[in-house]
C-alpha positions in Angstrom: 8.1 11.6 3.7 6.9 9.7 0.7 3.6 8.0 1.4 3.8 4.3 0.4 0.0 4.1 0.3 -0.2 7.1 -2.2 2.6 5.4 -4.3 0.7 2.1 -4.4 -2.6 3.8 -5.1 -1.3 5.9 -7.9 1.5 3.9 -9.5 0.8 0.2 -9.2 -1.7 -2.3 -10.5 -2.4 -5.8 -9.4 -0.5 -8.4 -11.4 -0.3 -12.2 -11.5 2.4 -13.8 -9.5 4.3 -14.4 -12.7 4.2 -10.7 -13.6 5.2 -9.5 -10.1 8.4 -7.5 -9.5 10.8 -7.8 -6.6 11.1 -5.5 -3.6 14.3 -3.9 -4.8 12.8 -2.9 -8.2 9.6 -1.7 -6.6 11.6 0.4 -4.1 13.6 1.9 -7.0 10.3 3.0 -8.6 9.1 4.4 -5.3 12.3 6.4 -5.0 11.8 7.8 -8.5 8.2 8.6 -7.6 9.3 10.4 -4.4 11.8 12.5 -6.5 9.0 13.6 -8.8 6.8 14.5 -5.8 9.8 16.2 -4.0 9.3 13.8 -1.0 12.0 12.0 1.0 11.7 8.2 0.4 11.8 5.5 3.0 14.8 3.2 3.0 14.4 -0.2 1.4 13.6 -2.1 4.6 11.1 0.4 5.8 9.5 0.6 2.4 9.1 -3.2 2.1 7.7 -3.3 5.7 5.1 -0.6 4.9 4.3 -2.2 1.5 3.7 -5.5 3.1 1.0 -3.9 5.3 -1.1 -3.4 2.2 -2.5 -6.7 1.0 -4.5 -7.0 -2.2 -6.7 -10.1 -2.4 -8.9 -10.6 -5.5 -12.5 -11.3 -4.5 -14.4 -14.1 -6.0 -16.4 -11.6 -8.2 -13.3 -10.0 -9.7 -13.1 -7.1 -7.4 -9.8 -6.3 -5.6 -10.1 -5.8 -1.9 -7.4 -3.9 -0.1 -6.4 -4.8 3.5 -4.2 -3.2 6.1 -2.2 -5.4 8.3 -0.4 -3.9 11.3 2.0 -6.8 11.9 2.4 -10.5 11.4 -0.3 -12.3 13.4 -2.6 -9.3 13.6 -5.9 -9.4 11.9 -6.2 -7.7 8.5 -8.5 -4.6 8.3 -10.5 -4.2 5.0 -10.1 -0.7 3.5 -13.3 0.2 1.6 -12.5 3.5 0.0 -11.2 3.6 -3.6 -7.4 3.7 -3.9 -6.1 7.0 -5.0 -8.8 9.0 -3.2 -8.5 11.3 -0.2 -10.9 9.0 1.6 -8.6 6.0 1.0 -5.6 8.0 2.4 -7.6 9.1 5.4 -8.9 5.5 6.0 -5.4 4.1 5.8 -4.0 6.6 8.2 -6.9 6.1 10.6 -6.3 2.3 10.9 -2.5 2.8 10.8 -2.9 4.7 14.1 -4.6 1.7 15.7 -8.2 2.7 15.1 -10.9 0.2 14.0 -13.2 0.9 11.1 -17.0 0.7 11.6 
């Protein structure tokens, strides 16, 4: 299965709201990426739901902070590892399974 977190970490960059792309276009890029990685992509709805779990919020000092959100109304969990690293993928999967980070 094509990992949305790996796609986001390796293929996307934060953009202003004006430069943002829609879910359908982002999903198309994800499907292309999955084809290159020989992975089965998620469908559009599952992809958007998974993508929405990752929230990027610019910090006041210019850093980008990544958060994982299980569901609407649930607290966000800050992911501290650098995107694109094995540590980030492990951290993401750890909180995805319902565990809290120390």
